[in-house]
C-alpha positions in Angstrom: -9.4 7.8 23.6 -7.0 10.2 25.4 -8.1 13.7 26.0 -6.6 16.2 23.5 -5.5 19.5 24.9 -4.1 22.8 23.3 -1.9 24.8 25.5 -1.0 28.2 24.2 2.4 29.8 25.2 3.5 26.4 26.4 7.3 26.6 25.9 8.1 28.4 29.1 7.1 29.1 32.7 3.7 28.1 33.7 2.6 26.9 30.2 5.5 24.4 30.2 4.7 23.0 33.6 1.1 22.6 32.4 2.3 20.8 29.3 4.3 18.4 31.3 1.8 17.7 34.0 -0.9 16.9 31.5 1.4 14.9 29.0 2.5 12.8 32.1 -1.2 12.1 32.8 -2.0 10.6 29.4 -3.4 13.7 27.9 -2.4 14.3 24.2 -0.6 17.7 24.4 -0.4 20.3 21.6 2.3 22.7 23.0 1.9 26.1 21.1 4.7 28.5 21.1 5.5 31.7 19.1 9.1 32.8 19.5 10.6 30.4 21.9 11.4 27.6 19.5 14.5 26.4 21.4 12.6 26.0 24.5 9.7 24.2 22.9 12.1 21.7 21.2 13.7 21.2 24.7 10.3 20.5 26.1 9.5 17.8 23.5 12.9 16.2 24.0 12.6 16.1 27.7 9.2 14.3 27.4 10.6 11.9 24.7 13.1 10.7 27.2 10.0 9.5 29.3 8.5 8.0 26.0 5.9 10.6 26.0 5.1 12.2 22.5 3.7 15.7 22.3 3.1 18.1 19.3 4.9 21.4 19.2 3.3 24.0 17.0 4.5 27.6 16.2 1.7 30.1 15.8 1.0 33.6 16.9 -2.4 33.0 18.5 -3.1 36.7 18.6 -3.7 36.5 14.8 -6.8 34.8 13.6 -5.4 33.0 10.7 -2.6 31.5 12.7 -4.9 30.3 15.5 -7.2 28.8 12.8 -4.3 26.9 11.3 -3.3 25.6 14.7 -6.8 24.4 15.4 -7.1 22.8 11.9 -3.8 20.9 12.5 -5.2 19.5 15.7 -8.6 18.6 14.2 -7.1 17.0 11.1 -4.8 14.8 13.4 -7.0 14.1 16.4 -10.6 14.9 15.2 -11.5 16.6 18.5 -10.3 19.1 21.1 -11.2 18.4 24.7 -9.3 21.0 26.4 -8.1 24.6 25.6 -5.6 26.3 28.0 -5.3 30.0 27.1 -1.9 30.7 28.7 -0.3 32.9 26.1 0.7 36.3 27.7 3.3 39.1 28.0 3.8 41.9 30.6 5.8 45.1 30.9 6.4 47.6 33.7 5.6 51.2 32.6 4.0 54.3 33.9 0.4 54.4 32.6 0.8 57.9 31.2 3.7 56.6 29.1 1.8 53.7 27.6 1.2 53.9 23.7 -1.4 52.6 21.4 1.3 50.1 20.3 1.7 49.0 23.9 -2.1 48.5 24.3 -2.4 46.5 21.0 0.6 44.3 21.9 -0.5 43.5 25.4 -4.3 43.3 24.9 -3.9 41.3 21.6 -1.4 38.8 23.2 -3.2 38.3 26.5 -6.8 38.7 25.9 -7.6 38.8 22.1 -5.7 35.5 21.7 -8.1 33.8 24.3 -11.1 35.3 22.5 -9.8 33.9 19.2 -8.7 30.4 20.4 -11.9 30.0 22.3 -14.0 30.8 19.2 -12.1 28.4 17.1 -12.4 25.4 19.4 -15.9 25.8 20.5 -17.8 24.4 17.6 -15.9 21.1 17.9 -16.7 21.1 21.7 -20.4 21.8 21.1 -20.6 19.1 18.6 -19.3 16.5 21.1 -21.4 18.2 24.1 -18.1 18.3 26.1 -15.1 20.5 26.6 -13.0 22.4 29.1 -11.6 26.0 28.6 -9.1 27.2 31.2 -7.8 30.7 31.0 -4.6 31.6 32.9 -5.3 35.0 34.3 -3.4 36.7 37.2 -4.0 38.1 40.7 -3.5 41.5 39.1 -6.8 41.0 37.1 -8.5 40.8 40.3 -6.7 43.7 42.4 -4.7 45.6 39.8 -1.0 46.3 39.8 0.8 49.7 39.6 3.0 50.1 36.6 1.1 47.1 35.0 -2.2 48.8 34.2 -2.4 47.3 30.6 -1.6 43.9 31.9 -4.1 44.2 34.7 -6.8 45.2 32.2 -6.1 42.2 30.0 -6.4 39.8 32.9 -9.5 41.4 34.3 -11.1 41.0 30.9 -10.1 37.5 30.7 -11.9 37.1 34.2 -15.0 38.6 32.8 -14.9 36.6 29.7 -14.6 33.3 31.8 -17.7 34.0 33.8 -19.8 35.1 30.8 -18.7 32.3 28.6 -19.3 29.7 31.4 -23.0 30.8 31.4 -23.4 30.7 27.6 -21.7 27.4 27.3 -23.0 25.5 30.3 -26.0 24.0 28.4 -23.5 22.4 25.9 -21.7 20.8 28.8 -18.6 23.0 28.2 -16.9 24.3 31.4 -15.0 27.5 31.5 -12.8 28.4 34.4 -9.8 30.8 35.1 -6.8 30.5 37.4 -5.4 33.7 38.8 -1.8 33.0 40.0 -0.1 35.2 42.5 3.6 35.6 42.6 5.0 32.5 40.8 8.7 31.8 40.2 8.9 32.2 36.4 10.7 34.3 33.8 8.0 37.0 33.9 9.0 37.8 37.6 12.8 37.4 36.9 13.0 41.1 37.3 12.4 41.0 41.0 15.5 41.1 43.2 16.1 38.6 46.0 15.3 41.3 48.5 12.1 42.0 46.8 11.1 38.3 46.8 12.1 37.9 50.4 9.8 41.0 51.2 7.0 39.4 49.3 7.4 36.2 51.1 6.9 38.0 54.4 3.4 39.3 53.1 2.2 35.8 52.0 0.7 33.7 54.8 2.3 30.5 53.6 5.6 32.5 53.5 6.7 31.4 50.0 6.6 32.2 46.5 4.5 29.9 44.3 5.9 27.4 41.8 4.6 26.8 38.2 3.7 23.2 39.3 1.1 24.6 41.7 -0.8 26.0 38.8 -0.4 23.0 36.6 -1.9 20.8 39.2 -4.9 22.9 39.4 -5.4 22.7 35.6 -5.2 19.0 35.9 -8.0 19.0 38.5 -10.2 21.4 36.6 -9.9 19.0 33.6 -10.8 16.0 35.7 -13.6 17.7 37.6 -17.1 17.9 35.9 -19.1 20.3 38.0 -16.9 23.4 38.3 -17.4 26.4 35.9 -17.4 30.0 35.8 -14.8 30.3 38.6 -11.6 32.4 39.0 -9.5 30.3 41.2 -6.7 32.5 42.9 -3.7 30.5 43.7 -1.4 32.9 45.7 -0.5 31.3 49.1 -3.2 33.5 50.8 -1.5 36.7 49.7 -4.9 38.2 48.7 -7.9 36.6 50.4 -11.1 38.0 49.1 
């Protein structure tokens, strides 16, 4: 039977490319979205032209009930969940002193709490089958921090810590947990950068180019196929930050 994968935040950017990469490699994809219904339908239509069927499901995965309903849909239809990609995320540029409780709740809930909830909901099924793969899409800012993106950096650093701790806890059940920490990737999230800013960034990157969403999707595919990598935060950034 084909592997079954839930991808949160799959209608745009990195999540969209992950959905396409996996679907084209015979993974049964459940592409979750929250607000971007138009883009989700376009993704489904694009793959249907290639005779590939995916499910697109609206759910705010930062809310427990909606996350549970998403997982229930998948289990009712496919009976198992092999892969969870926690990709849902938002960011904002703001002075730390100006951040509000509402900003904290919005970013932490969307980026980190959603990964906590979705992981909790899929783990029992993975433990039952003694097999599973959880991949958290983090960020370079979770490793080194970013000025004007403190809350985003906190959420991604938390995701990295969760990845390492959960990998230790779930290893005996043959469930692998890893994170990917992209550097600067050409997506809507970085659309605020000017051409001059992008060119200056490219000069700082040893490979002298901005990453593509496909670069992250290829790593996701590899992590699913691999069976001995767990607890790792893999930074794909063209050598911009080498630790």
